[in-house]
C-alpha positions, 0 to 999 in steps of 0.5 A: 634318727632324731630331728636334731640328727637329721638337721645336723646331717642336712646342714653338714652337706650344705656347709661342705658345698659352700666350702667347695664353692669358696675353694673355686673362687680364684677362677673368677674376677675380683668383683665376683668375690663380693658375692657368695659363689654357691648362690650365683655359680654353683646354683647356676644363677650365673655361669661364666662360659666360653663361646666362639665368634669367627673362630675366636674364643670369647668369655661371657656370663650366662644368666637367666631372665629371672635371676638377672631381674633379681640382681638388677632389682637388688643393684638399686640398693646394694653396691655389691649387686651393682658391681656384679651387674657392671661386671656382667654387662661389661664382659658381655658387651666387650665380647659381643655376647647376648644379655637378658633384658634386665641387664640391657636396661641396667647398662642403658641406665648406667651409661646415661647416668640415670642410675649410679652405684648406691652408697655403702652404708655400714656394710660389713667387709666382703669376707664377713658378708660371705660368712654371714650368708653361710651362717644365715643360710644354715640357720634358715634351713635349721629353723624353717626346714627342720623346725628347730627353735632359733635359740634356747636358754642356758638350762634347755637341752642343746637342740636349737638352730644355733647349737646345730650350726655351731656343731656343723661348722666345728666339724669343718674346723670353723669355730663359732660359738652358740653365744656368737650365733645367738648374738648375730640373730638377736643383738641390736648391734647386729641389726644392720647385718641382719637387715642385709641378709634379709634383703638378699634372702627375700630377693632370691628365696622369699620371706625369711621369718626369723630375720624379720623378728 
């Protein structure tokens, strides 16, 4: 099996996981649709769970200290992350559930009007943002794990990250061309979208070099 074939097989598994994750989204509050569930729920960054107090069943969010800290840090500059922190804190406070220290700090700062929701600046729509997260995750794996070049010129063999991601998505009946993917990666007009992806990727995964180019 060639490196390109291995990349295709690997990315197809990831893309199918995203697809299954998004099919579950109706189980979650509207605010949680602003974030990709495969990052926060399927990967167990956030768990929505039931617990009992005096025989009464209640619902709360369970988030470990590390990812709570990531989300709170991101909430200082990203309005969607801010909304998620509000949803988690509100639900857990109303249901008398425990929260890790970063969320207690967040709730305290917001209630005392020391922290306010960041203003959205040139944000893509939520649906576009979710799709962007999928695209950049697949491109990142193709480049950093499988060693494929990000793009290619028109006469080179079709062995770039943009090629394999386009083929993987076509397998799932999602049509996005190599040219569209290349444009997303390098066009100055898409710089704001790349910058947002860079911040999310670096918050959860560490530096993603091709997004910094």
